[in-house]
N, C-alpha and C positions, 0 to 999 in steps of 0.2 A: 558374630565377631565383628561384622562390618560396622564402621562408624557412619552414622546417618548424615553427618554434616561434613563438608569439605573445607579445610582450612588452608588450602594452597594446592600446588601442583607438583607432580613428580614425573619426570621424563625418564624412560627406561632405555638404556643403551644395550642392544644385544642383536644377535642374528635372528632370522625368521625361519620358520618351517624346519625341515630336517637338514642338519649340517654335519659334515664329517670332520672329525678331529684327525688331521693327517699325522699328528705325532703318535697317536695310539691306534688309529684305524677304526675307532668307534664312531658310529653314527648316532647323533642325539636329536630327539625331537624337541627343539627349543621352544616351540609353541606350548608344549606341555609345561615347561618350566614357567613360562609367562602366565598362562591362563590358570594353572593350578596353584601356583605359589606366589609369584611376584605381584601380580595385580591384586589378588585378595589381600595380601599383606599390606600393600600400599593403601588400599581403600580402608582397611581396618585401622590404619594410622591416621585417617581423616584427610587424606590427600586425593586429588583427582589424578588418576594414573593414565599415561598415554605413551605409546610406543610409536616409532616413526611411521609404521604402516597404518596407524590409526589417525594420523594428522590429515585433516581435510584441507586441501590446498589446490591452487591452480598454478601451473608452471612448475618450476624446479622445486624439489623437496628441500634443497640446501638451505634456503632462507629460513623457513619455519623451523627446520632442524637446528640451525645455529641459534635462532632466537630461544628455542627451548633450552639449549645448552647454557645459554647466558642467564635466562630469567627464571627457570624452574626452581622452586624452593628446595627441592631435593632431586638428585639424579641417582638412580640405581644402575650400575654398570655391570652386566653379566659377561664375563670374559670367557665363558665356556667355548670350547673348540678353537680357542686362540683366534677368534674372528678379527681380521685386520681392521675392518671398519670400526668395530667396538673399541679396539685399542686406540685408534686415531681419535674417535669422539671423546674417549676418556681423557686423552691428552688435551683436547680443546677445552673440556670442562675444567680440568685442573688449571689451565691457563687463565680462564675467565673468572672462576669463583674460588675463594680461599677455603670454603667449607661447604658442608651438607652434600657430600658425594659418598655414596655407599657402594663399595665394590664387592661383588660376589662371583662365585665360580663353582662348577661341579668339581667334585674331589678327585676325578680321574686324570686331571691335567698333570703333566710331568714336570714342567718348569715354567717360570715367568721371566719376561725380560728383566734385566737388572733394575731399571727405573721403577718398575711396579713393585719390586721387593720392598720399597720404602713405605707402602701403604698397607693398611689392614684389609685382609680379604676373608670374607665369610664363605664357607663352602657347604655344598649340599651334595647328596648322593643321587645320581641319575642312573636309571636302569637302561637307558637307550631309547626304547619306544615309549616308555612311560616312567612314572616316578611312584614309588611305594606310598601307600596311604599314610603310614606312620611318619615317613620322612616329609611328606607334604605338610602334615600338621606341625611337626617339629620346626621345620625351617620357616614356615609361614609365621609362626609365633616369634621366632628369633629375629626375622627381618622386620616385622612390625615393631618389636621392641627397639631395634636399632634405629629405625626411622623416628620413632617417638622421642627417643633420647637425644638424637642429633638435632631435632627441631626445638626441643624445650630447653636445651642447655643455654645458659647465658653467663658469660659470653660464649660463643661457639668456638670450638677448637678448630684450628686450621688442619684440614685433612688433605689439602693439596700440597704435594712436595714443592711445587713452585713457590707458594707463599710461605712455606715453612723455612725454606733456605734463603729466599730473597725477601727478607723481612721488611724492606722499605717499599716493596711493590704495592701499588694500589689497584684494586679491581676495576675494570672498565665500567662496570655498572655504576660505580660511585661517580666516576667522571661524567657519565651520561646524565646522572641525576643533577649534577651541578650545571651542565649545559642546558638542561631543560629549564631550570630555575632562571638562569641568565636570559634565556630566550623569552620566558614569560615576562620578566621584568622589562625587557625591551618593548614587548607588545603593549604592556600597560602604559609605559611612558609615551609610546607612539599615539595611544588613544587620548592622551592629554597633551597634545602638541603645543597648546598655548602656554603651558607652564613648564614644558620640557627643557631641561638644561643638560646637554649631552653628557658631561662628565659626572657632576655631583649627583644629579637626580637619578641617573641610571644606576650608579653604584649604590646609592642609598636604597633604592627600590630592590635591587638585587640582594643587598644585605638583609633587608627586612624579610624577603621571601626565603632566603637561605636559613635565617634564624628560625622561621616557622618549620622548615624541613628538619633542622636540628632538634627542635622540640618534639616533633613527631617521632623521629628516630630514637630519641632518648626515652620516650614513653614506651616504645616497643623493645627497649633495651638492646637496640641494634647499635652498639657502641662504635663499631668500625665505620658504619655509615655516618653517624653523628660526628665522629672525629674528622673524617674526610671533608665533610661539608664545613665544619667549623674552621678547619685549616684553610679552606678556600676563602672564608670570610676574613681571616687574619691576613692573608696575602692581599686581598682587595683593599683592606683598610690601610695597610702599609703603603701600597702603591698610590692610593688616593691622597694620603696626607704627606707622603714623602718625608716622614719623620722617623727618627731612630727609636723614640720611646713608643711602646706599643700600648694598646688599650688593655688596662688591667682586667676588665670584665672578660674579654675574649681569652686572655691567657689563663685566667682562673678557671673558666669553664672548660677550656681545652685540656688543662691539666687534670681536672676531675674526670672528664670523659676518657682521657688517655689511660689513667690508672684503672678505671672501671673496665676498660676493654680487655685487659690482661693479654694483649696481643703484641708481639708473637708469643710471649709468656709473661707471667705476672711480674717477675723481677725486672725485666727489660721495660715493661710498661711503667712501672713505678719509677725507675731511673729516668725515663723520658719525661714523666710528669715532674720529677725533681728538677730537671733541666729547665723546663718551662717556667716553673715557679721561681727559679733562681734569677730570672730576668726581672722579677719584681722586688729584688733586694730584701728577701725575707729576714735577713739578719738584723736589719735596721728599720723595717717598715712598721708603721702603726696601723696598717689596714687589717682589721680583725678577720676578714674573709681570707686574705692571703695566709695569715697565721694559722687559721683553722685548717686550711688545705695542707699547708706545710707540715702541721702536726699530724694530720691523717696519713699523709704519704710516709712520713718517717715512722709512725707507729706500725704501719703495715710492713715497711721495710725491715723493721726489727723482728716482726713476727715471722717473716719468711727467711731472714738471714741470721737472726739471733746475735747481731753485732751491736755491742753496747752503745756505740756512738749514735746510733739511730734513736734509741730510747731517750738518750740525753737531749738530743735535738728536738724530739717530739715534745718532751716536757717543757723545754724552754719556749716553744711555740705556743702550746696551750696555756702556759702560765701568763705569757704576755697578752695573748688574746683574751684571757679571762679578766685580767685587771684593766684592760682597755675597754672592753665591751660590757663587763659585768653580766655575763650571760651564762645560762645553765649548761649549754652545750660544751663550751670550752672548759667550764669549771668541772663538770663530771668526768670529762676525759682527762683533765689535769690530775684529778684525785686518783683515778684508776691507774694511770701511769706511775704516779708516785708509789702506789702499792706494789706495782711490778718491780720498780727499781729497788724498793726496800727488800723485796723477796730475793732479788738477785745479788744484793750487796753483801760483801764479806766483812764489811766494817759495821759492827753492831751499832755504834753511835749514829752513823749516817743512816742506817736502816731505820732506827727509832725516829730520827728526825723526819725522814720522808713519810713514815707511817702516821706520825702525829700531824704533820702538815696536811696529809690527805684527809684526816678527820676534820680538821678546821675548815678546809675548803668545802667539804660536803655540807657543813653547817651553813656556810654562806650560800651554797647552791640551794639548800632547802628554803632559805629566806627569799631568794630570788623567785623560785618556783611558786611558793605560797602567795607572793605578791602578784604574780601573773594570774593565778587562779582568781584572786580577789578582784583584779582589774579587768578580767575578761570573762564575764558571765556568758552563758549560752545565748546565741542570737534569738530574738523573739520569733523569727521565721521558723515555723514548725515543719516546713517542708523538708523531710529528711534527705530528699534527693537533690536539694539545691546546692550549688557550688559553695555558697556561704557556709552552710552547715557542714559540708564535707571538709572544707578548709579548717573550720573551727575545731571539729573533733579530731582531725589529724594533728593539729598543733597541741590540743589538750592531751592527746595520747602521749606524745613525747614528754610533755611536762610531767604528767603523772608517772610515767615510766621512770623518769629521772628522779622523782621524789622517792619512788620505790627502791631504786638503786642506791640513792643516798642513805636511806634508812638501813638498807642491807649493810652498807659499808660502815655505818655507825653501830651496828650490832643490835638494832631495834627490829627484831624479826617480825613481831606482830604488826607493827605499823607498816613495815615493808610489804608484808603479805596483803594487807588491806589495800594499799595504793596500787600494787601490781595487779590485783584481781580486778579493780575498777578500770585500770588502764587496758587490760586484756579484753574486757567486755566492750570497750570502745574502739578496739583495733579494726580498721576498715580493710586491712590486708593481712594475710597470714604471715607475710615476711616481717611485718612490724613486730608482732609478738615473738617470732623466732629470733629476731635480732636482739630483743631485750633478754630473752631467756638465755641466749648464748653468752651475752655480756655478764649476766648474773652468775652463770655457771663458771665463767673464768674468774670472777671476783672472789667467790667463796673460798677457794683454796688459799688465796693470798691472805685472807683474813684469818683463816685457821692457823696459818703459820706466822702469826703476828710476832714481830721482834720485841714487843712489850714484855714477852716472857723473860727477857734478859734483865729486866728491872728487878732489883732485889725486893723481897717482901719487907714491908715496914718503911719503904721510901714514901715520899710525898705523894699526893693525889695522882692516881693513874691518869696519864695524859689523854687516854682514850675516852675517859668518862665525860 
């Protein structure tokens, strides 16, 4: 069952040896809980497991213990016997980290403090001196599954009541990361004293290093870290320039990361991203990037709220972006949303108009994509692992997937299947194919419920043909 590779660390909060639960009078051997269930479960999840008594240190245990509570990828807190130290350390962890804390306890406990009632607690059955074999196997599997799920989820849910209720609070590890980058920038500038200019150079170097940190966090899909770092960049640039108008690139990227974070929940994250993009005058801008993001945010707001004003705003954004940029991304989204609005409309004439316009837009998108394929043959470099080849096939995937979606929307199933099969064969990541399959799955019912059925037989040429 054990995973042979370690992908992080887990710190275990709990008592040691035999402890008496004064509420029930029972004495539990907590080492049996740790050695028979908790540690095997953690290691099976691919993490290095450590308890306070296993930390090698000199001097007081407090420093390495607090470091573990701050930096451990996962903390498992066993509250069995209502151990005061365990409750305190759990509180410290909840104050330091928004997520990846798993709370467990043996099932004989009578009650929990009010504050702990806000968190999910997994229980196991302890016999006192030992734990039954079947219970060991059951709970070990359950704990391993819980750790794996909490680690792989992106974005991660806040399991700390502190960060759940204080939604604007920033974790200190994020602030520390920023301080490290600023310190590194100062060191680099000090090494180049001849060209060092205290204000501009220091901030420029800090900005460069922070952007690298944002890139790394985004690759890991650590959206909360990326958001905190990019917010720092935004503050630095405003203080440096002392201008009211902000950098559009920073606002656009911050809006993207904000709505991807889904923190503290998806709706609030989308509304926060909406507020950031509003600073770029999306109603009048001619910037296709702003319009694309504005459309994406409103599209998702419609999906989570079902409010019609969001779908209308998303359509306006994608339409303007498409005609400004003449690109397949805005175009295929514009067509899809027209089909959604047609499906939702109670006015038959308006539904038919949106449906027909969607078909026409898809024909334009096909022309754009086919031109891209003609103008962008595969690079001569045959090294499949090169960045050039990876970038090319990633771009080609989305072009072919878009062609497949366009043919699907036009009712040309055979052509669509051919393009989608070729695209799937070139997908470098599973999520790319999953994203396309989800989109096609959403599109097909909209086509099956075509409003063109309201056109009387014998009328002029079918607009969909």
